[in-house]
N, C-alpha and C positions, 0 to 999 in steps of 0.2 A: 504494500500500500504506500504509494508515494504522494506526499502532500507538498504543495508549493509553499515555501516559506514566505510569510508576509514581509513586506518592506519594513514593518515596525518592529520586527524581531531582530535585535542586534547580535544574536548569538549564532548566526549562520556564517558559512565560509565563503559565500559568493563575493567576489570583488565589488567594490562600490560602483565602478563604471558599468559593469554588467547589470548590477541591481537597478541602477538608475535607468538604463536602457529598457530593462524589463518593465519597469514602472511606466515608462512612456509608452511602450508598445501596448501594455494592457489598458492604458488610459485612453488610447485612441479608440473611439467607437462611433458607429454610425447611428446618429439620433436625429430624427426629424428630417432626414434626407441630406444632412450635412455632417461633416466631421467635427466633433466636439473634442477639444483637448482637455484632458482632466489631470494635468500635472502642473506643478509650479504655481505661479500666481493666477493662472487661469482656472485652476481646480475650484477655488472658492467662488469665482464668478459663475462657473458652469453650474455648480450646485445651487447657488442663489437663484439663477434664472430658471432652473428646473423646478425649484420649489415655488417660485412666483407663478410659473405656468400651471402647476398643480393647484394652487390656490385660486387662480382665475377660473379654472374649470368648476370649482365649487360654488362660484357666485351665481346667485339667482338674479339675472339681469332683468330690468323692467322692460315692458313692451313699449312701443312707440307712443301709444296713446297716454300711458302713464307719465312718460317723460314730458310730453307736450303739456299735459294738465299741470303737473308740478312746476314746470318752468313758468307757465302763465301765472300761477299762484305766487311764486317768488317775485316775479316782476311787478305784480299788482301791489304786493306788500312793500317792496322797495319804493315804488312810486308814492304810496300812501305815507310811509314814514319820512320820505324826503320832503313831501309837501307839508307834513306836520312840523318838521324841524324848521323848514324855511318860514312857515307861518309863525311859529313861536319866536324865531329870531326877529322877524319883522315887528311883532307885538312888543318884544322887549326893547328893541331899538326905538320904537315910537315912545314907549313909556320913559325910557332913560333920556331921550332928547327933550321931552316935554317937561319932566320934573327935575332932572339933574343938570341940565345945561342952562 
């Protein structure tokens, strides 16, 4: 029974250069139609984007009608609050100009 010694095992006799080459060879894989490098600084990025992709698949995306309705609600609220603040600013300006100046 032959087991491949993992790269994290420091007690094996394989030279460092051969071990590094084996890691690179095993890290090359075909994913999503392209070659993804899984060694060195790219290993963390590859894992990150793989996890992001998995999380995006879990999202329950809203349909077009829901997005449109909620966008309209947000815009109406923004316009209302903007008008309210502008109105309050105008009132306070009038009061301060009449009584304080």
